[in-house]
MIMIVO-756342 format. One record per residue (C-alpha): residue number from 0; x, y, z. Coordinates in steps of 0.001 Angstrom, whole numbers, plus 500000, padded with zeros to 6 digits. Layout:
N
i|X|Y|Z
NUM|X|Y|Z
...
// end
This chain:
243
i|X|Y|Z
0|842292|769637|507362
1|840005|772307|508801
2|836402|772405|507674
3|834918|775884|507734
4|831136|776150|508026
5|831037|779835|508944
6|827843|781459|507687
7|826090|778114|507224
8|822878|777017|508915
9|822153|773329|509516
10|819326|771189|510838
11|820348|767879|512438
12|817631|765491|513609
13|818306|763082|516445
14|821122|765242|517736
15|820869|764606|521461
16|823146|761574|521681
17|825563|759302|519852
18|826537|760051|516268
19|823986|762843|515951
20|825297|764729|518964
21|828841|764342|517680
22|827820|765786|514292
23|826162|768746|516017
24|829226|769460|518174
25|831610|769259|515212
26|829432|771573|513137
27|829314|774111|515957
28|833110|773931|516278
29|833334|774590|512527
30|831344|777814|512848
31|827937|776547|511756
32|824603|777679|513195
33|822855|774441|514180
34|819296|773527|515063
35|819141|770002|516434
36|816184|767887|517479
37|815114|765224|519930
38|811817|763695|520946
39|811638|765143|524470
40|810612|768663|525410
41|813995|769220|527040
42|817103|767088|526411
43|819050|765591|529316
44|822127|767459|528131
45|822445|770288|525640
46|825071|771147|523045
47|826642|774530|523733
48|825776|777235|521188
49|823266|775018|519367
50|819486|775506|519293
51|817294|772636|520443
52|813812|771927|519063
53|811490|769067|519914
54|810564|766816|516988
55|808895|763409|517029
56|808985|761976|513520
57|806380|759370|514453
58|803866|762117|515231
59|802317|764006|512310
60|801375|766988|514462
61|804964|767313|515697
62|806355|767167|512150
63|803886|769769|510876
64|804701|772085|513766
65|808455|771752|513172
66|808077|772419|509451
67|805844|775445|510017
68|807672|776955|513000
69|811287|776168|512109
70|811820|775333|508444
71|809333|777686|506776
72|810425|780572|508991
73|814107|780120|508122
74|815535|782595|505644
75|818167|780035|504731
76|819046|776415|505387
77|822332|775202|503948
78|822489|771702|505417
79|820004|769034|506481
80|821161|765893|508261
81|818432|763272|508716
82|819986|761326|511564
83|817006|760416|513779
84|816110|756744|513630
85|814648|753868|515613
86|815007|750093|515531
87|812638|747463|516886
88|813980|743920|516631
89|811277|741437|515595
90|811176|738307|513405
91|808819|738442|510433
92|806143|736331|512122
93|805969|738720|515078
94|806056|742156|513421
95|803150|744289|514557
96|801509|746793|512229
97|802091|749563|514774
98|805830|748899|515006
99|806158|748590|511227
100|804420|751931|510700
101|806391|753661|513450
102|809757|752572|512056
103|808824|753628|508520
104|807473|756951|509825
105|810655|757819|511723
106|813274|756324|509397
107|811783|756996|505956
108|808615|759103|505772
109|809892|761705|508235
110|813152|762301|506336
111|811172|762576|503078
112|808926|765265|504559
113|811877|767230|505909
114|813720|766977|502574
115|810604|768159|500760
116|810323|771205|503005
117|814024|772072|503183
118|814646|771631|499466
119|812128|774404|498751
120|814188|776809|500875
121|817434|775710|499217
122|815991|775977|495702
123|814539|779412|496392
124|817855|780782|497662
125|819709|779399|494616
126|822881|778831|496626
127|822952|775046|496536
128|822974|772953|499677
129|823783|769615|501261
130|821404|766911|502443
131|822774|763873|504254
132|820631|760893|505204
133|822054|758626|507879
134|821171|755097|506839
135|822959|752008|508193
136|824970|749008|507109
137|821613|747266|507512
138|820435|749361|504582
139|823120|747594|502532
140|823156|744122|504070
141|820790|742726|506663
142|820446|740431|509639
143|817776|738321|511306
144|814953|740230|512994
145|815888|743508|511236
146|812979|743323|508772
147|811319|746669|509471
148|814611|748440|510109
149|816279|747173|506936
150|813191|747963|504872
151|813321|751559|506100
152|817077|751958|505668
153|817205|750327|502218
154|814316|752642|501327
155|816205|755678|502609
156|819105|754864|500302
157|816744|754546|497336
158|815086|757827|498281
159|818499|759484|498526
160|819425|758435|494998
161|816154|759676|493531
162|816152|762991|495406
163|819746|763629|494351
164|818617|763558|490713
165|815733|765946|491363
166|817982|768446|493117
167|821178|768167|491056
168|820157|771056|488736
169|820067|773301|491820
170|823533|772205|493038
171|821993|770526|496066
172|824075|767450|496859
173|822235|764545|498479
174|824020|761522|499940
175|823510|758628|502338
176|825955|757636|505057
177|825889|754084|506415
178|827625|753673|509770
179|828712|750258|510934
180|828850|749181|514564
181|829667|752295|516584
182|830571|752909|520213
183|827738|755034|521598
184|825864|755185|524888
185|823018|753257|523281
186|825328|750528|521967
187|826992|750134|525359
188|823620|749954|527125
189|822303|747243|524792
190|825406|745108|524276
191|827581|743462|526898
192|831367|743513|526675
193|831161|739924|525460
194|828783|740976|522685
195|831072|743827|521673
196|834109|741537|521656
197|832197|739131|519443
198|831380|741974|517047
199|834949|743236|516862
200|836127|739774|515846
201|833916|740083|512745
202|835261|743510|511718
203|838447|743521|509589
204|839855|746564|511416
205|839362|744711|514684
206|837278|747310|516530
207|833968|749132|516422
208|833912|752759|515302
209|834004|755811|517496
210|831179|758280|516919
211|833728|760928|515899
212|834882|758748|512998
213|831373|758666|511560
214|830835|762371|512237
215|834077|763262|510419
216|832722|761762|507200
217|829350|763459|507714
218|831072|766808|508214
219|833056|766443|504992
220|829978|765490|502948
221|828107|768539|504298
222|830965|770983|503739
223|832152|773037|500780
224|834963|770502|500338
225|832323|768241|498840
226|831557|769730|495443
227|830879|766668|493276
228|829663|763754|495406
229|825906|763259|495139
230|823520|760313|495013
231|826093|758118|496717
232|826023|755685|499627
233|829110|756031|501784
234|829733|753040|504078
235|831894|753550|507173
236|832136|750137|508809
237|835776|749104|509207
238|835439|746716|506257
239|832544|744696|507705
240|830403|744664|504546
241|833399|743979|502270
242|833637|740363|503457
// end
């Protein structure tokens, strides 16, 4: 099945590594014009034929600049993927106000502000559009010390459902994608082989996901093949949350 995104323009946040980078690469291969973001002025590695812009969702000045210089100056935006996210692991008795606010800013408030800005472009053009929010299995279930992270990701799913209702009359489809444990550079740097083996024993399919497997679902949801899925939470976790 070939997904054709020729003539489409997409914004993908957090596109410098892992799942986000994979989504960017697949969109480019499908003929899409892609603007992707990261927090640094220059990424360590770039995605060929994609346009990089700096965006720090924890910084109000950075968000305002991105909205004014990129979104408002775009004649069209067909796809928005809110992929950027952070996680700080803390038990409830140790959560700091600064960390709580930063996680909510990046994982929830930032995506809201980008959806607010992009939806105006999509509504004005009257051609519909696709918005995909990358949540997490920890926006569906949770785990110890994931208080701030789960609060933000559960909130992102709720926001997705509500926004989908606002934008349905304009044929703008809004969904949330919840990846399970995925093999990325970040995962491999945080977890030892023993940790990963322990995780795989808890997953019915017996392995963690590859980033391409998550990106494949994202690509479908953002393509013209998706004509009737909106307001939904799609979980891609090898059966982990079905237990």
